[in-house]
N, C-alpha and C positions, 0 to 999 in steps of 0.2 A: 568296619572291615571293607576294603575295596574288593568286591567279588570279581570284578573284571580282570584283576591282576592274578587271580588264582589259577591253578592247573585245572581244577574242576570243582563242581558243587554237588553235594548230595541234598536232595529234597526228600524229607521223610515225615510220615505220620505214624502214630502209635496204633497198633492193632489191639485186639482184645486180650492177647497174651502179653502185651507190653513190648512186643518186638517192633523194630523199625521196618516199615514198608514204604518204598518210594523208588526214586530214580536217581541216576547220575546224569547231570546235565552240564553242558558247556558253560563257561563263565558268562557269555553274553546273555544267558537267561536271567542273570541276576537283576537286571533293570526292569524286568517284566513279570517277576514272580507274583507281585501283588495284583496283577491284572488277570489272573487265572490262566496263565500260559501253560501250566502243567495239569494234565488230566490223569485220573487213575480210576479204575473200577471200584465201585463201592464195596464189592465183594472182597477186595484185597485187605480190608481192615477186619474182616470176619472169617479169615482162613483158620485152619487148625494149627497146632504147634509146629508142624513140619512145613506149612505153607500151602496145603491142599485146600481146594474149594470144599465147602460144606455141602454134603449130599442133601438135596432137597431144599437148599436155602432159597428163599424168594429173591435173593440178590443175584443169583446166577442165571439159569436158563429162563426162569419164569418172567424175568424183566429184561432179558437180552444181555445180561451182564453189563449193565449200563455204566457209563463213566460219571464221576463227579469232578469237581475242580478243587485243586489244592491251593490254599491261600496261607501265607505266613501267619504264625501265631503271635508274632511280635517278640518272641524270645531270641531269635537268631539274628544274623548268622553267628555260628561259633566254630572255632577251629576243631580239628579232629587229630589230636596229637598222637594217636596210635597208628596213623597212616604215615607212609614214607614221603608221599607227595604233599604239597601244601594244598589242603582241601578244606572247604567250609561245609558245615552242615546247617541247613535251614529247616527248623521244625515247622511243620505245616499241619493244618486241619482240613478235613474233607467236607465239601458243601455241595448241595444241588446247584444246578446252573442258575437258579433264581436267587441264590444266596442263602437258602435255608440250610442250617447246620445238619449234617448227616447224623441221624440218631445212633448209628453204630460206631461213631467215633468216640472213644473213651474220654478224650479231652473235653469234648462238648458236654459230656455228662457231668463232669466236675464244674464246668463253667455255669451250667444251669443251677446246680446247688449253690454256688457262690453268689449267683444273682439274687437268690432268695434272701441271703444274708444282706446283700446290698439294699434290698427294698426296706430293710429296717435301719438303714444307715449304719450297718455294721460291716466290718471286714474281719477276715480270719488270718491269724498268724500261725504258722505251723513249722515244725522241724521234724526231720526223720533221722533215725539211728539205723544204720545199715550194716548188717553182719554178712560176711562173705568168707569163703574158704579157698585157699590156694591149693591147687591140686596138680599132680603129675598125671596127665590124661593120655600118656603115650602108650599105655598097655591095655589089656583086655578088661581091666577093672580100675577104678580110681584109686590112686595112692597118694599119700602125703608127698610134697615136693622135697627136693634135696635142699638142705640148708646151705646157702651160698658161702657161708663163713666156714663151715666144718667139712662140707662135702658129703655129709651123712644125711640120710632121709629123716625127716621129723618123725618122732615116735611117741611123744608125750604131750600131755596138756601143759600149757604155759600161760596161765591166766595172768594178765597184766605184766608180762615179762618184757622188760626193756631190752634184754639181750636178744630175744626172738625178733622184736621189732627191728633192732639194729642189724640183724642178719639179713633182713630184706630191705635195707636202707635204700638201695638203688631203685627198687620198685616203688617204695613209698615217696621218694623224692620225685620220681616221674609223676606219680599220682597227684601229689600236691601241686606240682608245677602245672599239670594238666588242668586241675580244678581252677587254678588261678587264671589260666589262659581262657577257660570257658566261662568264667564268672560264677563258678559253683563255690559256695561258702563252706568249704571243708574245715572242720574244727578238730576236735580231739580224735586221735587214733589210739586204739589199744589192741593188744593180743587178747583173744577171748578163750573160752574154756575148751573149745574143740581143737583138734590137732590141725595146725595150719590155719586156724580161724582168727579173723580180725574184725574190728568194728570201727567205722568212721561215722561221726555225727556231722550233720549239716546244720548250719545255724538257723535260728528262727527268722522267718521272712513271710512275705505274702504267700498265701496257701497255693495259688496257682504256680507261682514261681518255684515254690517248694516241690510241687509235683514234677514240673519241668526238669528241675535240677536233679531230682532223684532218678528220673528216667535217663537223663544224660550221664549221670554218675555211674550207673550200672554199665552202660556201653563203654565208657572211658576205662573203668576198672578191668573189664574183660579184655579190651583191646590192648591195654598196656601190659597186662600179665602175659599175653601171648608174645609180645615183643621181648619179654624177659625170659622166655623159654618154658613157662608153665601156664596153667589155666587158672582163672578165677571164676568161681560159681556162686550164685545166690540161691541155688536150689535149697529147699527146706531141709533136706537131710542127705548130704553127700555120702555119709557112711551110716549104716544101720545102727551101729553100736557107739556112735559118737554124737556130740552136740549138734543140734540143728541151727540153721540160720533164720533169725527173726528180723522183722523190720518194725520197730516201734515208732509211733507218731505222737508228738506233743502238739497241742493246739490251745490257743486262747482266742477270745473274741473281743474286738476293740470297737467302741462306739464312735460316733462322729466327733466327739470331743477328745478322742485319744485315750479314753479310760477302758480298762480291762473289765468287762462286765462280769467276770468270774470273781473279782476281788472285792471282799467285804472288809478289808483291813485286818483280817485275822487268819487263822489257819483253816477254818472250815470252808470258806468260799460262800458264794451267794446262792440264793434260791435258783437263779438261772443256771449256775453250774450244776446243781443237783438235778434240775430238769434235763439238762444236756446229758448227764450221766445216765439218767433213767431211759432216755431215748436210745442211747448207745447199747444199753443192756437189752432192751426189748427187741431191737433190730438185729442183735448179734447172731442168734441161731440161724435166722433166715439169710443172713449175709455171709455165712461161713464160706461159701464158694468164692467170694471175693478175697477173703483172708487166706484161703487155702485152695487155690485154683487148679491144682494138679494132683495126680495120684500120689506122687511122692510127698506132697504136703501133709498127708494124713499119718505119715510115720513120725512126724514131729509133734502132732497134736495128741499126745498121750499123757496120762497123769504122771506128775513128778518129773517131767522133762523140761522144766522152765518155760513151757508154752501152755497158756490157759486152755482148759477144756470146758470150763463152766463160766457162765455169765455172772461175774461178781465185781464189786468195786471196793476200794479201801483207800485209806490214807497211808502213804509211805509203806506199801506192801507189794513187793514184786511177784507174789504168787497170784495176785488178783488180775483179772482181765483188764480192768480199768484202775489205774493208780492215780491218785492226786499227790504229786510230789510236794515236799515241804519247800522251805525257802521263803524269800521275801514275798509278802502278800501281793504286791503289784505284778509279780510274775506268776500268779496263780494260774494253773493250767490243768488240762486233762491229758493223761498219757494212755493211749490205747495200745495194748500190748499183745494183741492176738495174731497179727499178720506175720506170715513167713517172708523171707527175703525174695521169694519167687513171685511176688504179686505184681500186678499192674498198678503203678502209683496213682494214676488218675482215678481208676475205679476204687482203689482202696480209700483214698481221701474223700471221694464222693460218698462212699458208703458210711464212713465215720462221721463226716460233717453233716451229711444228710440226716443221719439218725439223730445226731445231737440236736439239730434244728427241729425235727419232729417232736422230740421231747420238750423243747422250749415252747413250740407252738401249741402243744396239747397240755401244757402245764403238768407234765408227769412227775411223779414222786418216786424216787428209787427206794429199794429196801434199805435197811440199815447197812452201813459199811461193815465188811467182815473184819475179823481180827484173826491172827494165826495163819495156818496153812490152808489155803483155799482148796487144795486137793483132798483135804480130810473133812470138808464140810458137805454134808449130805443135802440133797434137795435143790441144788443149784440148777437153773435151766442150763441145758447142755448144748454145746455146739454140735453140728452134724458130725457123726463119727466116721463117715466114709464119703468118698467122692460122689457116688451115685445119690446118696441121701442128700448131700449138699446141693446137687443140681435140682433135685425135686423141690427142696425147700426154697431155693432161690426163685424158682419158677412160679411158686404159688403163694409166697409170703406177702400179706397185704402191706406191710411196712416197706418191703423192698419195692413194691409197686408204686409207693409214694416217693421214692428216691430216684429210681431209674426209669427211663422211658420204656414202654412196653416192647418196642422193637429190639432194644438192646438186650432186654431180659430174654427174649426169644432167641436172638442170635447167640447169646452166650450159652444158653442151655443146649442148643443144637451143636455148637462147637465142642462143648465138653463131652456130650454123648458120643460124638464121632471120635474124639480122642480116646475115650474108654474102649471103644470097639477096636481101634487101631492098636492100642497098647496090648490088648488081649491076644493079638496075633504075633506079638514080638516076644522073644525070650526075656524073661524077667531080669536076667543078669545083664541085659543090654539096655534097659530102660534109661539108665543114667546118661547114656550117650545122647539121647534125645533132649534131656533136660540141661545138660552141663552148661552150655553158654546161651541157651535159648530163653531162659527165664531170669 
């Protein structure tokens, strides 16, 4: 893409909540972005949900609110089809002036985890399944959108309904065209069990590219929905009495000869697969905050709501937190089913892949796989049941400390405690407005 020919450029990095933080710059900046021509405060990636500085953060007054330099990630530039002017987005990461990666940048956290796989001459292939809900956000509370085909508001579940997909054909055509323009490998789309809820799967690819594309896909979906006159949200629970939005991730590990290290030629998978499962299970309770980063997230994590609440694994069982799908042995993989749609994809993949690697490094053994309904099995280790408990667990869990840098853990805990305090001062029936398009 010739950046000099564009109307303008966006340079953006990902903050702890998965929001884009950055600047609009003129086209002539395009030739010097890789030279550190754009600076931004370190604190900008560690603001709260609304964009406010974190009170008491060492990144603000204590250090003079110092700048870092933004450098391209190698992913961009990509078009921004939801804007009316011809604009490119260049994803960036934040560094110290000496080139040291900023510990509070979520993308660096994932890069560090993947570098540990690379030391074994392994690479990670991952794919995400993203659920989102189309909403009429014009009133004082969220409502299902109007069906463009009938003119009537959606009111019923429509699982795998082709008719409902067809009703929103113009939006989905825009979405698939936008994915193609941005290089996002969108695959199957379906209508899901919630009112106005849909799911799109992204194809298996390099794990960092998967995280990049998941982040970009969320921005694309929200932006294009607004162009069509409604909103799209990835919040975990748009309606208290309807289905929540999840975001499952599938991953496998490939060695230097291109072989899947989870594949033993049969249905069970290798000892390495089981060690990875064990690591994911052990780190799951302490990592709850990554999989459920917002107050609204915990309305989804309740028994019997198609969202795991206990750390369990199984073969071909969607009630378990970790599922080993069937199919061809060479495609043997792990499906991690805990995260909500409101996650930061870099932190989520870092937590999952970091935990799996800990299990492999420590030669952990998982318990026996479950059978039947996971919600009816007593004694399973439980995820944190509320936001405050999840923050405490994330801050103190020894496995979390082996996955994430200490500074990021500290910044995340401070950010989330500030959000708890700020939500407490807002009427509960208005909380959805803060989450709608921010997560």
